[in-house]
N, C-alpha and C positions, 0 to 999 in steps of 0.2 A: 441902458439901451436894450431893445429887444434882441433876442438871440437870432442869428441868421436862420433862415428856413433850411430844413434838412435837404440834402441833395435829392433830386428826383430819382424815383425807382427806375431801374433798368431791367431789361429782360422780360420774361413772360409775365412776371408780377406786375409790370407796368403796361402789359398789352402790346409791347413793341412787336412790329411785324417786319419781316425782311422783304426784299424786292419781290419775291414770289408769293407774298401773302402769308407765308408761314411765320410763326414766331421765330425770332432770331436766334433761338437756342436749339433749333432742329433744322436739318436739311433733308432733302430727298435722298433716298437710297441710290447708290450707283446704278441700280437696275433701271432707273428712270432714263438714263442716257444709253444704257445697253440696249434697251428696246428701240430707241431711235436709230442707233447704229445698225441694228439688225434690219430694221426697215430699209435703211439706205443700201445696205449690201444686197438685200433681196431685190430691190429695184434695179440695181446694177446688173444682177444676174438675169432678170427678166428683159431688161433693155438690150443687153449684149446678145441674148438668145434671139430676141425679135429682130435685131439688126442683121445677124447672120442669116436668119430664116428669110428675111426680105430680099437680101442679095441672092440667096440661093434660088428663090422663086423667080427672080428676074432673069437669072442665067437659065433656069429651067424653061422659061417661056420661049427662049430661042432654040430649044431642042424639041421640035414637034415629034410626037410619037414616043417620047421618053416614058419608060416604065417606072421612073422614080416617083415616089409619093410627093405630092405638093406640100404636105405638112407632115414630116416624119414624126413618128410616135414619140421618140425620145425628146425632141425639142418642144413639142406641144405639151408634154407632161411637165417638163422643167419650167416652162412659162406659167402653166396653171398652178403648180405647187409653189413656185416662187411668188406668184401673185397672192396666194393665200397667206404665205408667211408675212409678206409685206403688209397685207391688210391687218392681220392680227397684231403685228408689231406696232404699226401706226396707231391702232386703237389703244393698245396698252400704254404706249409712250404718251399718247395724248391724255389718257385718263390720269396720269401722274400730275398733269398740269391743272386739274380741276378737283376741288376739295371733295365734293360728293362722289365723283367717279373714283377717286383714289380710295375713299372709305369702302366703297363696294368692291373694288378690285382686291384689297388686302384684308377684308374682313374674314377671320378664320371660321371654319366650320369643322366640327368633329365628326368623324366616321369611325367609330370604334377607337382603336389606338392611333389612327391617322388624324392629323390636323392639316387640312387643306385650305387653300384660298383660290379664288378665281384666277389670280395671277399665276399661281403655281400650276394650275391645270392648263393655262394658256402656254406656259413655258414648256410643259411636256408635249403639248400639241405641236408647237413649232419645231421641236426637236424631231418628232416623228415625221412631220412633213419634210424636213430637210433630209432625213434618212431615205424617204421615198424618192426625193428628187435626185439624190446621189445614185440610187439604184437605176433610175431611168437614164441618168447621165453616163453611167458606165456599162449598161446592159445592151444598148443599141449602137455598138461601135460602128457597124457598117453604115447606118444612117448618118451618124455624126461625121464620119470621114467624108461622105458625099457632100454634106452641108458645108464642111470646111473647104473642100476642093472647089466647089462651085461658087462659094461666097468670098473666097480669099481670106477668110478669118482663120486664126490659129486656135481659138477656143481658150486663150489664156485668161481673158476677162471673165468668161463664164466659170472656168475652173477656180480662179482666185476668189471671186465673189461668193461662190457656193461654199468654199471652205471657210471664208470669213463669217458667213451666216452660221455655219455649223459650230464654229468655236464660240460665237456669241450665244447660240442656243445652249451649248454645253454649260457655259458660265451661268446662265439664268437658272437652269435646272440645278446645278451644283450649289448655287447660293441658297436655294431652298433646302437642299439636302444638308447644308451646314446649319440650318435652323433659322436663317434670316428671312422671316416671312413678312415682316412689317415693311411699310413704305417709307419710313423716315428713320433717321439716326441723329445722334447729338451733333450739333454744329461745332466748329472750332472754338466759338465763344463759350459754348456750354462746357467744352472740355477744359478750357482755361479757368472757368469759374469753379468747376468741380473736378478735381484731379482724380476722383474715384471712378469717373465715367471713362469709357473708352469706346471709340466708334466702331472698331472692328478688332476684337481680340485675337491673339494667336491661335486659340483653339478653333474659332470659326474659320480662320484662314486655312488651317491645316485640314479641317473637315472638307472645306470647299475644294482644296487641291486634290485630296484623295478621291472625291466624287468625280472631278474632271479627269483624273487618271483612269478611273474605271471606264468612263465613256471613251476616252482616247484609246484605251486598250482594246475596246470592242471595235473601234474604227480601224486600228492597226491589224487586228485579227482578220476582219473582213477584207481589208485591202491586200494583205499578204496571201490569204487563201484564194482570192480572186485571181491573182497573178499565177500562183502555183497550179491552179486548176484550169488555167486557160490553155489554148492551143499551143502557145509558145513553149509550154512545159509538158506537152503530151508525150508519153513514152518514157521508158527508163533512161534512154540516152540523153534526152533533153532535160529530164528532171535532175540530172547530176551536174548540170552547168552551173556556174557561179550565179547567174541570174535567178534560176529556179531555186537553188539552194538558199539564197538570201531571202527569197520570198517565203519559203517555208520557215526559215528562222524568224522572220518578222511575225508570221502568224503565231509561232510558238511563244515569242516574246509578248505578244498581245494577250495570249491566253494566261501566261504566268502573271502578267501585270494585273489582270482582272482578278485572278485568284488571290493575289496579295492584297488588293483593295478589299476583297470580301473577307480576308483574314483579319484586317483591321476592324471591320464591323463586328466580326465574330468575337474578337478580343473585348470589344466594348460591351457586348452582351454578357460575356462571361464575367466581366468586372461588375456589371450591375447586379448580377446574381450572387456576387461574392465568391465566385469560384477561383478567381485569380486576384492577386494583390495589385495595388496601384503601381508599384515599382515593376512588377512583372508585365503589366500592360504597357507601361511606357517603354520598357526595354524591347518588348515584342514589336511595338509600332515602329521604333527606330530601326530595328533590324530589318523589318519588312520594307521600310523606306529606303534603306541602304541597298537592299537586294534589288529593289525596283530601279534605283539609279544605275547600278552596275549592269543589270540586264538591258535596260533601254540604251545605255551608252554603247554597249557592245553591239546591240541590234542596229542602232542608227549608223554606227561605223561600218558595219558589214553591208547593210542594205543600200546605203547611199554612196558607197565606194565605187571605184571603177568596175563596170560589169555587173553591178548589183541591181536589184529590182527597183530601187529608188534612186538610181544614178541620175535619172531625169526628173523633172518636176511633175510628179504624179501623186496618186493617193498614198503610196507607200512612203514616199519622200516626206510629205506633209505630216502624215500620222506618226512617222518615226521621230521626227524632230519635235513635234508637239508633245509626245509622250516623254521624250528625253528632257525637254525644257521644264515640263511640269515636275518631273522627278528631281531636277536640280532645285527648283523652287521649294519643293517639299522639304528636302534635306537642309536647305538654308534656314527654313522656318524652325526645324528641329534644332539646328545648331544654335540659333538665336535663343530659343527657350532654354537650352542647356547652359549657355553662357550667362544668362540672366538669373539662373537658379530657379527654384520652386517659387510659386506664388506666396506672397506674404500672408495670405489668408490661410495657407496650409491645406487648401481644398484641392481635390483632384477633379478631373473632367466630369465625373459622374454627377456631381451636384450642379454643375453648369448645364448638363444635358437636361435635367429636369426643368430648368427654367427656360431653356431655349425651345421647348416643345409644349407650351401650355395648352390646355384644352379650352380655356376661356377665362375671362376676367370680369370681375364685378367691382365697380368703383364704390368705395365706402365713403363715410363722411369726411369732409375736408374743409379747412379754412386756411389752407396754405397759399391762397392767391386771392385776387380780387375778381370782380365780375368780368373783367376784360381779358382774362387769361385763357378763355376757352376751355376751362376745366383742367389745365395743366398744373402740376405742382410747380412751385416757384424754385427756379434754379438761379443762384447767384444774387438773391435779394438779401443784402447784408443787414437790412433792418429787421428781418424776421428770423434771425438765427436763434436756434434753441435746441435743447435736447432734454430727454427725460420728461419731466412734467412742465418744464418751462418752455418758452418760445411758442411758435405757432403749432397748432395741431397738425398732425401729419395727414397727407393724402394717402389713403390706404387702398391697395388693390388686393382683392382676394382671388385665389385660384379655386377651381372647382373642387379640389380635394380638401379645401378648408384652410390651407396654408395662406399666409398673407405677408406682404412686405409694405413698407411705407417710405415716402419721401418727406423729409422735413424741410420747411422753407429755408433754402439757402445753406443749410448745414450739411448737405450731402445726403445721399440715401442711407437709410438704416436697413441693413441687410438681414434677412431671416437666418435662422440657424442653418448651418451647412451651405451657406451661400457665399458669394464672392463678388468683387467689383466686376469681374467678367460676366457673372450672371446678370448683374444689373444692366450692363451694357446691352446684352442680348435681349433682356426683358424690354428695354426701350426700343431696340430694333424691331422687336416683334409687334410693335404698333400699339402698345398699351398707352403711350402718349399720343402717337400720331392719329389715332382714331378720334381724338377729341379737340383738334385744333379748330 
């Protein structure tokens, strides 16, 4: 009797597509949803401001001869800037849902040592627009008090949605600072088929957290400085009150946190130059992370305690607890890496850093898939396993510096010298696969 037919291929090799049209071994980056959340929070901020302004104008209509402005500067600026952020976020989030738009959004371009994408530039833009919106929200207090008084609003929705937009903007920028510039990453199915892949390694998570700490530190610095420089703390007698002292302490903690984040980046530069050893860099990073945790824990306790500058729900309160929470997350990540021990590949972060910031890619010859796989190497195709001279030919990707790496059909990635599984994961996240679905 004839032998039974072989089981059908699964995965990219068979051209399988998920519900979103992607091959079922990749999924969209979490930034796809972060853009949508940012758009939603910005719409809430604009809507809440417009509602308060409409009620304010209605009350103002019953006060003939009033000298109050019909459209206060602060509220008009917040609505305009919030609308810009919402428009950019809707556009970026929508681009993730269309193949050609996502390719254009995440296509890297080199500018000297920098590798940028359109999405990265948009992330920096929305963070800048949010910063301007917060300036207008906090700099025209007399106008805002009048708007709240005549409209009956408390401003809680405006304040909360603005900070939600800010945190999401920080995340988008921090994800690029961690090296995650691509629009896709391995799906759970791909991770199950190939244990050498990882969707978001510890190194990228730690880099992203440090980047967010640097931005949260700047926010805390400005929030504390604004309170200590205000009329509430004018004069030596008022400056010595617990409120003003805690505001000054918050500004100092924000400054120290930013310096510590810069120290981590400086250690990385020294390591790449060979000035410090791998163990010295690791020890230095962990000590800076611990110092960051202690400093922000003390600062949050002082500033948000009774009589402190952050005792109420204001900028100091949010920035203090945001920085403290990020410091806790950072040290938990460091603890997890310490408990798991060093990577089995024996490589340090420097080799991964090279792979997470490629200047460009050129696809070489491949027969690792069929015509339906959209140019992807085959992941999880058990019928094409092989290594060395046997099995399927690899899909080779070459970097601009001449180095290369390859994926062999179903057998897992073959790493270049001084590379690691983490490097391969970041390589995939950088869009080397995603640009060809």
